[in-house]
C-alpha positions, 0 to 999 in steps of 0.5 A, a space after each residue: 383217441 381223445 373223442 371225435 373229431 370231424 376232421 379226423 375222416 377227412 385227414 385219414 383219407 388224405 394220408 390213404 390218398 399218399 400211400 402208394 399200394 404194391 400191385 401184383 405187376 405179374 399178373 398185369 402182364 400176364 393179362 398182356 398190358 404193357 410194362 411202360 402203364 405200370 406207373 399209370 396202374 398204381 396212380 389209376 387204382 389209387 384214382 379209383 378208390 378215392 373215387 368210385 369207392 369214396 362212397 364206402 370208405 369215408 363212412 368207415 373212416 369216420 366210425 374209425 376216426 371215432 374209436 368204433 370198428 369198421 370194415 372197409 374195402 380197400 386192398 391190403 396195402 391200405 389196411 396195413 397203415 390203419 391197423 399200424 395206427 392202432 385204429 379197429 379196422 376189421 382186418 378179415 372183414 374189409 378183405 371181404 369187403 374188398 374182394 366183393 367191389 373186386 367181382 363188382 369191377 369184374 362185372 362191369 368190365 365184362 359188360 363193357 366189353 361185350 357193349 363195346 363188341 355190339 356197338 362195333 358190329 351194329 355201327 354205333 362206334 364212329 370211324 376215326 376222321 382223317 383229320 385231328 380230334 377232340 373228344 370230350 368223354 364221360 360228360 355226366 347227362 346234366 351237362 348235355 340234357 335241354 333244359 327249360 325253354 331251350 336253355 342249354 348247359 354251356 360247358 359243351 360250348 366252352 370246350 368247343 369253341 376251340 375244336 379242331 378240324 376233324 371235330 369234337 366228339 362228345 362222349 357221356 356214359 349215360 345217353 339215355 339220360 341226355 336226350 335229344 339235341 345233341 350228337 353223342 358217340 358210343 365209346 370215346 375211342 373209335 370203331 375198329 379198322 377191319 374184323 381184323 382189329 376187332 378180333 385182337 380186342 376180343 383176344 386181348 379182353 379176354 385175357 385181361 378178364 382171365 388175368 382178373 379171375 385169377 387174381 381173385 383166385 389168388 387175393 390180388 383184387 387189384 386186376 379185377 378192380 381196374 377191369 374197366 380201365 384196362 379194356 379201354 386200354 384193349 380198344 385203343 391198343 386196337 384201333 392204332 395210335 393213329 386214330 386216336 383223339 388229339 386230346 381227351 377232355 374231362 370234367 373234374 364232377 368226376 374228380 381227379 380219376 384220369 381214365 387208363 387210357 388216356 396215359 396209353 394216347 399219350 405215350 403212343 400218340 401223342 394225345 394230351 388228357 386235360 381235366 377241366 374245372 367248370 366250377 372255382 369252389 373244389 378246392 380246400 376242404 373246410 374247417 370251423 373253428 377252434 379248430 387248430 388246422 388251416 384248411 386243407 386239400 381235398 384227398 386225392 387232388 395231389 394224386 392228379 397227373 393230368 397232361 393239362 389243365 383248364 381252370 378259371 383264374 390264376 387263382 386256381 392254377 396257383 392251386 394246381 401247383 399246390 398241389 405238387 403239379 407243374 403249373 405251366 400246364 394250367 391253362 386259365 380259361 375264364 369261367 364257363 359261361 352259364 346255362 340262361 334261360 334268356 328269361 327276361 329280369 324283372 325290373 330291379 331297384 337299386 341299390 340291389 344286392 344279387 343272393 346265391 345260396 347252397 341248397 343244403 344237403 343232408 348229413 348222410 350225403 355230407 358224410 358220403 362226400 366228405 364234406 365234414 364238418 357238417 357246413 352245407 345243412 339247412 340250419 346254416 343255409 336258412 340262417 344265409 337266407 335269413 340274416 340277409 332278408 333281415 339285414 336288407 331290408 333294415 339298409 333299404 336293399 333290394 334283394 335279388 335271389 337266384 338258385 342254382 336249380 330247379 327244385 324238384 322235391 321239397 327241402 328241409 322244412 326249416 329251408 324252405 320256411 327261409 325260402 318261402 320269407 325270401 319270396 313273400 319279402 316286400 323288398 326281395 325278388 325270387 328269379 327262375 333258376 334257368 336266368 344265368 348268373 353273369 346276367 344276375 350280377 351285371 344287374 345289381 350294385 353287388 353280389 353275396 354268395 354262400 360259401 365258396 359259391 362261384 357267382 360271387 367270383 364272377 362278378 368279381 371279374 367283372 369289377 364289381 362289389 362282391 363278397 362270401 357270408 359265413 352266418 355261424 363266423 366258424 369258418 376258417 377261409 384260406 386266400 386260395 378258397 375266395 379267391 382274394 374276395 372279402 369274407 363277411 363273417 357274422 350279421 354285425 359284418 354283414 350290417 356295416 358292409 351293407 351299410 356301406 353298400 348302400 350309401 355307396 351306391 346313394 352317394 354314387 346316385 346323388 353324384 
Protein backbone atom coordinates (compact mmCIF):
# COMPACT_ATOMS: atom_id res chain seq x y z
CA UNK A 1 0.00 0.00 0.00
CA UNK A 2 1.15 3.60 -0.61
CA UNK A 3 0.67 4.65 3.01
CA UNK A 4 -1.90 4.87 5.77
CA UNK A 5 -5.42 5.26 4.46
CA UNK A 6 -8.06 6.14 7.10
CA UNK A 7 -10.82 4.67 4.94
CA UNK A 8 -9.08 1.44 4.00
CA UNK A 9 -10.23 -0.59 7.01
CA UNK A 10 -13.87 0.30 6.37
CA UNK A 11 -13.49 -0.67 2.72
CA UNK A 12 -11.97 -4.01 3.70
CA UNK A 13 -14.84 -4.65 6.12
CA UNK A 14 -17.34 -3.75 3.39
CA UNK A 15 -15.70 -6.17 0.96
CA UNK A 16 -15.64 -8.98 3.52
CA UNK A 17 -19.32 -8.42 4.35
CA UNK A 18 -20.20 -9.45 0.78
CA UNK A 19 -17.96 -12.55 0.66
CA UNK A 20 -20.13 -15.61 1.17
CA UNK A 21 -18.67 -18.16 3.56
CA UNK A 22 -18.53 -21.89 2.78
CA UNK A 23 -20.26 -23.90 5.49
CA UNK A 24 -19.99 -27.56 6.54
CA UNK A 25 -23.66 -28.19 5.73
CA UNK A 26 -23.28 -31.88 6.54
CA UNK A 27 -22.27 -30.94 10.07
CA UNK A 28 -25.32 -28.74 10.56
CA UNK A 29 -27.48 -31.54 9.17
CA UNK A 30 -25.84 -33.96 11.60
CA UNK A 31 -26.78 -31.49 14.33
CA UNK A 32 -30.43 -31.73 13.31
CA UNK A 33 -31.01 -28.42 11.52
CA UNK A 34 -33.44 -28.58 8.57
CA UNK A 35 -32.30 -27.92 5.00
CA UNK A 36 -34.56 -24.88 4.63
CA UNK A 37 -32.23 -22.95 6.96
CA UNK A 38 -29.08 -23.52 4.87
CA UNK A 39 -29.13 -20.08 3.23
CA UNK A 40 -30.07 -18.40 6.47
CA UNK A 41 -27.15 -20.07 8.24
CA UNK A 42 -24.60 -18.48 5.93
CA UNK A 43 -26.19 -15.04 6.21
CA UNK A 44 -26.44 -15.34 9.99
CA UNK A 45 -22.77 -16.26 10.22
CA UNK A 46 -21.65 -13.25 8.19
CA UNK A 47 -23.89 -10.95 10.21
CA UNK A 48 -22.62 -12.44 13.47
CA UNK A 49 -19.03 -11.83 12.46
CA UNK A 50 -19.77 -8.23 11.53
CA UNK A 51 -21.67 -7.42 14.72
CA UNK A 52 -20.68 -9.52 17.71
CA UNK A 53 -17.07 -9.83 16.58
CA UNK A 54 -16.73 -6.35 15.06
CA UNK A 55 -14.74 -4.92 18.02
CA UNK A 56 -12.11 -7.62 17.46
CA UNK A 57 -12.10 -7.44 13.66
CA UNK A 58 -11.93 -3.70 12.99
CA UNK A 59 -8.69 -2.91 14.87
CA UNK A 60 -6.98 -5.76 13.02
CA UNK A 61 -8.22 -4.49 9.66
CA UNK A 62 -6.82 -1.06 10.49
CA UNK A 63 -3.40 -2.63 11.12
CA UNK A 64 -3.56 -4.61 7.87
CA UNK A 65 -4.56 -1.49 5.95
CA UNK A 66 -1.36 0.23 7.10
CA UNK A 67 0.81 -2.73 6.11
CA UNK A 68 1.28 -4.12 9.61
CA UNK A 69 0.79 -7.81 10.42
CA UNK A 70 -2.32 -8.72 12.40
CA UNK A 71 -4.42 -11.70 13.44
CA UNK A 72 -8.19 -11.58 12.96
CA UNK A 73 -10.76 -13.92 14.59
CA UNK A 74 -12.37 -14.85 11.27
CA UNK A 75 -12.91 -18.20 9.51
CA UNK A 76 -10.84 -19.41 6.57
CA UNK A 77 -13.41 -18.19 4.05
CA UNK A 78 -12.61 -14.59 5.01
CA UNK A 79 -8.89 -15.10 5.54
CA UNK A 80 -8.35 -16.24 1.95
CA UNK A 81 -9.36 -12.96 0.19
CA UNK A 82 -7.20 -10.93 2.58
CA UNK A 83 -4.17 -13.13 1.89
CA UNK A 84 -4.90 -12.97 -1.86
CA UNK A 85 -4.60 -9.18 -1.68
CA UNK A 86 -1.12 -9.52 -0.25
CA UNK A 87 -2.06 -8.24 3.20
CA UNK A 88 0.20 -9.45 6.05
CA UNK A 89 -2.44 -11.55 7.80
CA UNK A 90 -1.08 -13.86 10.47
CA UNK A 91 -2.86 -16.95 9.21
CA UNK A 92 -2.13 -19.44 12.00
CA UNK A 93 -2.79 -16.91 14.77
CA UNK A 94 -6.05 -15.94 13.04
CA UNK A 95 -7.19 -19.56 13.01
CA UNK A 96 -6.44 -19.84 16.74
CA UNK A 97 -8.27 -16.56 17.46
CA UNK A 98 -11.29 -17.75 15.48
CA UNK A 99 -11.23 -21.02 17.41
CA UNK A 100 -11.24 -19.14 20.71
CA UNK A 101 -14.23 -17.11 19.56
CA UNK A 102 -15.96 -20.34 18.61
CA UNK A 103 -15.31 -21.75 22.09
CA UNK A 104 -16.93 -18.61 23.49
CA UNK A 105 -19.92 -19.19 21.20
CA UNK A 106 -20.14 -22.79 22.39
CA UNK A 107 -20.13 -21.66 26.02
CA UNK A 108 -22.80 -19.03 25.35
CA UNK A 109 -24.97 -21.56 23.57
CA UNK A 110 -24.71 -24.12 26.37
CA UNK A 111 -25.47 -21.44 28.95
CA UNK A 112 -28.55 -20.48 26.94
CA UNK A 113 -29.74 -24.09 26.93
CA UNK A 114 -29.56 -24.30 30.72
CA UNK A 115 -31.15 -20.87 31.16
CA UNK A 116 -34.06 -21.88 28.92
CA UNK A 117 -34.63 -25.16 30.75
CA UNK A 118 -34.38 -23.42 34.13
CA UNK A 119 -36.84 -20.72 33.07
CA UNK A 120 -39.25 -23.40 31.85
CA UNK A 121 -39.03 -25.43 35.06
CA UNK A 122 -39.54 -22.35 37.28
CA UNK A 123 -42.48 -20.97 35.31
CA UNK A 124 -40.64 -17.89 33.99
CA UNK A 125 -41.41 -18.62 30.34
CA UNK A 126 -44.69 -17.00 29.30
CA UNK A 127 -47.38 -19.14 27.75
CA UNK A 128 -48.46 -18.18 24.26
CA UNK A 129 -51.88 -16.47 24.17
CA UNK A 130 -54.70 -17.76 22.03
CA UNK A 131 -54.87 -14.49 20.06
CA UNK A 132 -52.09 -13.18 17.77
CA UNK A 133 -49.30 -11.39 19.62
CA UNK A 134 -46.08 -9.51 18.81
CA UNK A 135 -42.66 -9.49 20.48
CA UNK A 136 -40.18 -6.63 20.76
CA UNK A 137 -37.03 -8.68 21.24
CA UNK A 138 -33.52 -8.06 22.53
CA UNK A 139 -34.28 -4.51 23.64
CA UNK A 140 -31.33 -2.82 25.39
CA UNK A 141 -31.86 -1.77 28.99
CA UNK A 142 -31.59 1.90 28.02
CA UNK A 143 -34.84 1.56 26.07
CA UNK A 144 -36.69 0.23 29.11
CA UNK A 145 -35.18 1.90 32.15
CA UNK A 146 -37.30 4.60 33.85
CA UNK A 147 -35.63 7.98 33.56
CA UNK A 148 -35.43 10.89 36.03
CA UNK A 149 -38.73 12.54 36.90
CA UNK A 150 -40.64 9.53 35.56
CA UNK A 151 -39.66 10.26 31.97
CA UNK A 152 -39.61 7.00 30.03
CA UNK A 153 -38.03 6.18 26.71
CA UNK A 154 -40.66 6.45 24.00
CA UNK A 155 -39.32 3.85 21.60
CA UNK A 156 -41.32 1.08 23.26
CA UNK A 157 -44.49 3.16 23.09
CA UNK A 158 -43.80 3.74 19.39
CA UNK A 159 -43.77 -0.04 18.97
CA UNK A 160 -46.85 -0.62 21.12
CA UNK A 161 -49.17 1.70 19.25
CA UNK A 162 -50.42 -1.05 16.92
CA UNK A 163 -50.29 -4.01 19.30
CA UNK A 164 -52.50 -6.99 18.30
CA UNK A 165 -55.25 -8.52 20.42
CA UNK A 166 -52.87 -10.95 22.09
CA UNK A 167 -50.61 -8.17 23.31
CA UNK A 168 -47.03 -7.07 22.80
CA UNK A 169 -44.30 -8.86 24.70
CA UNK A 170 -41.16 -6.97 25.71
CA UNK A 171 -37.93 -8.92 25.91
CA UNK A 172 -34.47 -7.81 27.02
CA UNK A 173 -31.24 -9.76 27.33
CA UNK A 174 -30.44 -7.67 30.44
CA UNK A 175 -33.75 -7.47 32.35
CA UNK A 176 -32.11 -6.67 35.70
CA UNK A 177 -30.47 -3.56 34.25
CA UNK A 178 -33.81 -2.35 32.91
CA UNK A 179 -35.11 -1.79 36.43
CA UNK A 180 -38.78 -1.77 37.50
CA UNK A 181 -41.71 -0.50 35.50
CA UNK A 182 -41.84 -2.91 32.57
CA UNK A 183 -43.41 -6.35 32.27
CA UNK A 184 -40.57 -8.24 30.59
CA UNK A 185 -40.48 -11.81 29.30
CA UNK A 186 -37.52 -14.11 29.90
CA UNK A 187 -37.37 -15.21 26.26
CA UNK A 188 -38.73 -13.95 22.94
CA UNK A 189 -40.18 -17.44 22.52
CA UNK A 190 -43.07 -18.86 24.59
CA UNK A 191 -43.18 -21.68 27.08
CA UNK A 192 -43.17 -25.29 25.94
CA UNK A 193 -46.68 -26.78 25.70
CA UNK A 194 -45.75 -29.77 27.86
CA UNK A 195 -43.02 -32.02 29.20
CA UNK A 196 -42.70 -33.83 25.88
CA UNK A 197 -41.93 -30.56 24.05
CA UNK A 198 -39.47 -29.55 26.77
CA UNK A 199 -37.70 -32.90 26.45
CA UNK A 200 -37.62 -32.51 22.66
CA UNK A 201 -35.89 -29.17 23.08
CA UNK A 202 -33.36 -30.65 25.49
CA UNK A 203 -32.49 -33.46 23.09
CA UNK A 204 -32.27 -31.12 20.09
CA UNK A 205 -30.08 -28.69 22.03
CA UNK A 206 -27.77 -31.50 23.14
CA UNK A 207 -27.45 -32.63 19.53
CA UNK A 208 -26.58 -29.09 18.44
CA UNK A 209 -23.95 -28.82 21.17
CA UNK A 210 -22.41 -32.15 20.18
CA UNK A 211 -22.26 -31.04 16.54
CA UNK A 212 -20.54 -27.80 17.58
CA UNK A 213 -17.94 -29.75 19.59
CA UNK A 214 -17.27 -32.11 16.68
CA UNK A 215 -16.84 -29.07 14.44
CA UNK A 216 -14.23 -27.60 16.77
CA UNK A 217 -12.29 -30.88 16.75
CA UNK A 218 -12.38 -30.89 12.94
CA UNK A 219 -11.31 -27.27 12.65
CA UNK A 220 -14.76 -26.06 11.57
CA UNK A 221 -15.80 -23.33 14.04
CA UNK A 222 -19.05 -22.35 12.31
CA UNK A 223 -21.50 -24.56 14.30
CA UNK A 224 -20.00 -23.33 17.59
CA UNK A 225 -20.08 -19.68 16.49
CA UNK A 226 -23.77 -20.05 15.64
CA UNK A 227 -24.80 -22.22 18.60
CA UNK A 228 -26.58 -19.37 20.45
CA UNK A 229 -28.65 -18.86 17.29
CA UNK A 230 -29.38 -22.51 16.56
CA UNK A 231 -30.47 -23.14 20.18
CA UNK A 232 -33.25 -20.59 19.67
CA UNK A 233 -34.26 -22.43 16.50
CA UNK A 234 -34.55 -25.63 18.56
CA UNK A 235 -36.73 -23.75 21.05
CA UNK A 236 -39.02 -22.45 18.28
CA UNK A 237 -39.36 -25.91 16.72
CA UNK A 238 -40.20 -27.52 20.06
CA UNK A 239 -42.84 -24.89 20.82
CA UNK A 240 -44.61 -25.37 17.50
CA UNK A 241 -45.55 -22.95 14.74
CA UNK A 242 -49.05 -22.23 16.09
CA UNK A 243 -47.61 -20.67 19.26
CA UNK A 244 -45.13 -18.32 17.61
CA UNK A 245 -45.67 -14.56 17.46
CA UNK A 246 -47.16 -12.68 14.54
CA UNK A 247 -44.19 -10.30 14.44
CA UNK A 248 -40.75 -10.16 16.01
CA UNK A 249 -39.55 -6.56 16.14
CA UNK A 250 -35.91 -5.60 16.66
CA UNK A 251 -34.17 -2.22 16.71
CA UNK A 252 -31.02 -1.26 14.86
CA UNK A 253 -28.70 -0.50 17.78
CA UNK A 254 -27.77 -4.17 17.30
CA UNK A 255 -27.25 -3.37 13.66
CA UNK A 256 -28.47 -5.79 11.02
CA UNK A 257 -28.17 -9.20 12.74
CA UNK A 258 -31.39 -11.09 12.09
CA UNK A 259 -31.80 -13.93 14.61
CA UNK A 260 -31.91 -17.30 12.92
CA UNK A 261 -35.07 -18.42 14.73
CA UNK A 262 -37.07 -15.70 12.94
CA UNK A 263 -36.34 -17.42 9.63
CA UNK A 264 -37.87 -20.61 10.98
CA UNK A 265 -40.83 -18.64 12.32
CA UNK A 266 -41.32 -16.98 8.94
CA UNK A 267 -41.17 -20.28 7.08
CA UNK A 268 -43.38 -22.29 9.45
CA UNK A 269 -45.78 -19.73 10.96
CA UNK A 270 -45.73 -16.85 8.47
CA UNK A 271 -44.25 -14.57 11.13
CA UNK A 272 -42.57 -11.31 10.17
CA UNK A 273 -39.13 -10.24 11.35
CA UNK A 274 -39.10 -6.44 11.52
CA UNK A 275 -36.11 -4.12 11.90
CA UNK A 276 -37.02 -0.69 13.30
CA UNK A 277 -34.60 2.16 12.69
CA UNK A 278 -34.84 4.17 15.89
CA UNK A 279 -32.54 6.87 14.47
CA UNK A 280 -31.90 8.46 11.12
CA UNK A 281 -28.11 8.79 11.11
CA UNK A 282 -27.01 5.19 10.55
CA UNK A 283 -26.80 5.40 6.81
CA UNK A 284 -23.26 5.70 5.50
CA UNK A 285 -19.62 5.89 6.51
CA UNK A 286 -18.09 9.33 6.85
CA UNK A 287 -15.68 10.78 4.31
CA UNK A 288 -13.47 13.84 4.79
CA UNK A 289 -11.88 15.92 2.06
CA UNK A 290 -9.52 15.43 0.26
CA UNK A 291 -10.77 11.84 0.03
CA UNK A 292 -11.67 11.12 -3.63
CA UNK A 293 -14.39 8.68 -2.62
CA UNK A 294 -18.01 9.55 -1.84
CA UNK A 295 -19.65 8.23 1.36
CA UNK A 296 -20.17 4.48 1.24
CA UNK A 297 -22.55 2.12 2.98
CA UNK A 298 -21.71 0.98 6.50
CA UNK A 299 -20.41 -2.61 6.15
CA UNK A 300 -23.08 -5.24 6.61
CA UNK A 301 -26.32 -3.44 5.81
CA UNK A 302 -26.33 -4.93 2.32
CA UNK A 303 -26.44 -8.40 3.89
CA UNK A 304 -29.80 -7.70 5.56
CA UNK A 305 -32.86 -9.73 4.63
CA UNK A 306 -35.62 -8.68 7.02
CA UNK A 307 -39.27 -9.22 6.15
CA UNK A 308 -40.18 -5.61 7.01
CA UNK A 309 -38.41 -2.37 7.91
CA UNK A 310 -39.73 0.54 9.96
CA UNK A 311 -38.14 3.83 8.94
CA UNK A 312 -38.50 7.53 9.67
CA UNK A 313 -39.08 8.95 6.19
CA UNK A 314 -38.96 8.34 2.45
CA UNK A 315 -35.21 9.03 2.40
CA UNK A 316 -34.62 6.06 4.69
CA UNK A 317 -36.98 3.95 2.61
CA UNK A 318 -34.90 4.88 -0.44
CA UNK A 319 -31.80 3.83 1.47
CA UNK A 320 -33.31 0.38 2.03
CA UNK A 321 -33.62 0.11 -1.74
CA UNK A 322 -30.07 1.42 -2.26
CA UNK A 323 -28.81 -1.39 -0.03
CA UNK A 324 -30.36 -3.79 -2.54
CA UNK A 325 -33.57 -4.61 -0.66
CA UNK A 326 -37.23 -4.34 -1.63
CA UNK A 327 -38.38 -0.78 -0.94
CA UNK A 328 -41.95 -1.98 -0.55
CA UNK A 329 -40.89 -3.71 2.66
CA UNK A 330 -40.12 -0.33 4.26
CA UNK A 331 -42.93 1.21 6.30
CA UNK A 332 -42.58 4.97 6.85
CA UNK A 333 -43.52 5.61 10.49
CA UNK A 334 -42.28 9.16 11.11
CA UNK A 335 -39.86 10.12 13.89
CA UNK A 336 -40.02 8.16 17.12
CA UNK A 337 -41.48 10.23 19.98
CA UNK A 338 -38.52 11.22 22.11
CA UNK A 339 -37.97 10.99 25.85
CA UNK A 340 -39.47 13.92 27.75
CA UNK A 341 -39.07 14.80 31.41
CA UNK A 342 -41.98 17.27 31.15
CA UNK A 343 -39.74 19.91 32.75
CA UNK A 344 -41.14 23.32 31.68
CA UNK A 345 -39.04 25.19 29.15
CA UNK A 346 -37.60 28.50 30.31
CA UNK A 347 -38.44 31.75 28.55
CA UNK A 348 -36.48 31.82 25.29
CA UNK A 349 -35.85 35.29 23.79
CA UNK A 350 -36.03 35.38 20.03
CA UNK A 351 -34.63 34.89 17.54
CA UNK A 352 -33.42 31.57 18.92
CA UNK A 353 -31.47 28.59 17.66
CA UNK A 354 -31.79 25.05 19.06
CA UNK A 355 -28.34 23.41 19.15
CA UNK A 356 -27.73 19.65 19.23
CA UNK A 357 -24.17 18.40 19.46
CA UNK A 358 -22.70 14.89 19.52
CA UNK A 359 -20.64 14.07 22.60
CA UNK A 360 -17.14 13.01 21.51
CA UNK A 361 -15.91 9.44 21.51
CA UNK A 362 -12.42 8.31 22.38
CA UNK A 363 -10.16 7.38 19.43
CA UNK A 364 -10.19 3.74 20.59
CA UNK A 365 -13.99 3.67 20.68
CA UNK A 366 -14.22 5.25 17.21
CA UNK A 367 -11.84 2.63 15.83
CA UNK A 368 -13.84 -0.23 17.35
CA UNK A 369 -17.06 1.18 15.90
CA UNK A 370 -15.44 1.58 12.50
CA UNK A 371 -16.13 5.33 12.53
CA UNK A 372 -13.03 6.33 10.64
CA UNK A 373 -11.89 8.95 9.94
CA UNK A 374 -12.26 10.19 13.51
CA UNK A 375 -14.90 12.90 13.07
CA UNK A 376 -16.76 12.56 16.38
CA UNK A 377 -13.78 13.51 18.55
CA UNK A 378 -13.26 16.18 21.18
CA UNK A 379 -11.55 18.81 19.02
CA UNK A 380 -14.33 18.89 16.42
CA UNK A 381 -17.15 18.70 18.99
CA UNK A 382 -15.59 21.62 20.89
CA UNK A 383 -15.14 23.64 17.70
CA UNK A 384 -18.80 23.05 16.83
CA UNK A 385 -19.91 24.62 20.13
CA UNK A 386 -17.33 27.42 20.08
CA UNK A 387 -18.20 28.56 16.55
CA UNK A 388 -21.90 28.63 17.33
CA UNK A 389 -21.44 30.46 20.62
CA UNK A 390 -19.31 33.23 19.10
CA UNK A 391 -21.20 33.67 15.83
CA UNK A 392 -24.64 33.59 17.47
CA UNK A 393 -23.56 36.34 19.86
CA UNK A 394 -22.51 38.51 16.91
CA UNK A 395 -25.82 37.83 15.14
CA UNK A 396 -27.92 38.56 18.23
CA UNK A 397 -29.35 35.04 18.42
CA UNK A 398 -30.18 33.12 21.60
CA UNK A 399 -28.63 29.66 21.67
CA UNK A 400 -30.55 26.79 23.27
CA UNK A 401 -28.23 23.81 23.83
CA UNK A 402 -29.90 20.47 24.41
CA UNK A 403 -27.46 17.61 24.90
CA UNK A 404 -28.54 14.07 24.12
CA UNK A 405 -28.22 12.62 27.60
CA UNK A 406 -27.03 13.35 31.09
CA UNK A 407 -23.30 12.77 31.32
CA UNK A 408 -22.27 10.77 34.36
CA UNK A 409 -18.58 11.58 33.99
CA UNK A 410 -16.41 14.35 32.64
CA UNK A 411 -15.50 14.27 28.99
CA UNK A 412 -12.27 15.40 27.32
CA UNK A 413 -11.02 18.73 28.77
CA UNK A 414 -11.34 20.68 25.52
CA UNK A 415 -14.94 19.62 25.05
CA UNK A 416 -15.82 20.24 28.71
CA UNK A 417 -14.37 23.76 28.46
CA UNK A 418 -16.54 24.48 25.42
CA UNK A 419 -19.65 23.26 27.26
CA UNK A 420 -18.75 25.36 30.31
CA UNK A 421 -18.30 28.49 28.20
CA UNK A 422 -21.69 27.80 26.63
CA UNK A 423 -23.28 27.51 30.09
CA UNK A 424 -21.69 30.81 31.17
CA UNK A 425 -22.57 32.72 27.98
CA UNK A 426 -25.29 35.36 28.58
CA UNK A 427 -26.94 34.65 25.22
CA UNK A 428 -27.12 30.86 25.74
CA UNK A 429 -29.51 28.54 27.58
CA UNK A 430 -28.48 24.98 28.46
CA UNK A 431 -31.48 22.72 29.01
CA UNK A 432 -32.21 19.60 31.01
CA UNK A 433 -31.03 16.75 28.72
CA UNK A 434 -34.24 14.81 29.42
CA UNK A 435 -36.46 17.44 27.79
CA UNK A 436 -37.82 16.18 24.48
CA UNK A 437 -35.93 17.40 21.43
CA UNK A 438 -39.31 17.85 19.74
CA UNK A 439 -40.38 20.44 22.31
CA UNK A 440 -37.07 22.26 21.96
CA UNK A 441 -37.20 22.50 18.17
CA UNK A 442 -40.83 23.67 18.32
CA UNK A 443 -39.92 26.45 20.78
CA UNK A 444 -36.99 27.84 18.75
CA UNK A 445 -36.81 29.83 15.54
CA UNK A 446 -34.49 27.30 13.90
CA UNK A 447 -32.43 24.18 14.65
CA UNK A 448 -28.83 23.23 13.92
CA UNK A 449 -27.18 19.88 14.61
CA UNK A 450 -23.79 18.28 14.33
CA UNK A 451 -23.88 15.93 11.33
CA UNK A 452 -26.02 13.89 11.13
CA UNK A 453 -27.99 14.07 14.35
CA UNK A 454 -31.74 13.54 14.06
CA UNK A 455 -33.22 16.70 15.70
CA UNK A 456 -32.65 18.77 12.56
CA UNK A 457 -34.85 16.30 10.68
CA UNK A 458 -37.53 16.63 13.37
CA UNK A 459 -37.52 20.41 13.00
CA UNK A 460 -37.68 20.21 9.21
CA UNK A 461 -40.60 17.79 9.41
CA UNK A 462 -42.46 20.50 11.34
CA UNK A 463 -41.61 23.04 8.59
CA UNK A 464 -39.07 24.91 10.70
CA UNK A 465 -35.65 26.05 9.42
CA UNK A 466 -32.97 23.45 10.10
CA UNK A 467 -29.44 22.61 9.01
CA UNK A 468 -26.29 20.64 9.80
CA UNK A 469 -23.01 22.38 10.61
CA UNK A 470 -19.55 20.98 9.87
CA UNK A 471 -16.92 23.18 11.56
CA UNK A 472 -14.09 21.46 9.67
CA UNK A 473 -15.56 22.22 6.21
CA UNK A 474 -14.16 18.85 5.16
CA UNK A 475 -17.07 16.45 5.58
CA UNK A 476 -18.36 15.00 2.32
CA UNK A 477 -22.12 14.70 2.75
CA UNK A 478 -24.41 12.69 0.49
CA UNK A 479 -28.11 13.49 -0.01
CA UNK A 480 -28.93 10.29 1.87
CA UNK A 481 -27.12 11.60 4.93
CA UNK A 482 -28.56 15.13 4.88
CA UNK A 483 -32.11 14.06 3.92
CA UNK A 484 -32.24 17.22 1.81
CA UNK A 485 -31.32 19.65 4.61
CA UNK A 486 -28.71 22.40 4.14
CA UNK A 487 -25.13 21.50 5.02
CA UNK A 488 -23.19 24.48 6.38
CA UNK A 489 -19.43 24.25 5.86
CA UNK A 490 -17.11 26.36 7.98
CA UNK A 491 -17.42 29.48 10.05
CA UNK A 492 -17.92 31.99 7.23
CA UNK A 493 -20.91 30.05 5.89
CA UNK A 494 -22.28 29.71 9.42
CA UNK A 495 -22.03 33.48 9.92
CA UNK A 496 -23.95 34.08 6.69
CA UNK A 497 -26.66 31.56 7.63
CA UNK A 498 -27.11 33.05 11.12
CA UNK A 499 -27.27 36.60 9.75
CA UNK A 500 -29.99 35.52 7.35
CA UNK A 501 -31.85 33.79 10.16
CA UNK A 502 -31.64 36.91 12.34
CA UNK A 503 -32.85 39.21 9.57
CA UNK A 504 -35.72 36.89 8.64
CA UNK A 505 -36.84 36.62 12.26
CA UNK A 506 -36.62 40.38 12.78
CA UNK A 507 -38.59 41.05 9.60
CA UNK A 508 -41.23 38.58 10.71
CA UNK A 509 -41.57 40.24 14.09
CA UNK A 510 -41.81 43.74 12.58
CA UNK A 511 -44.19 42.59 9.87
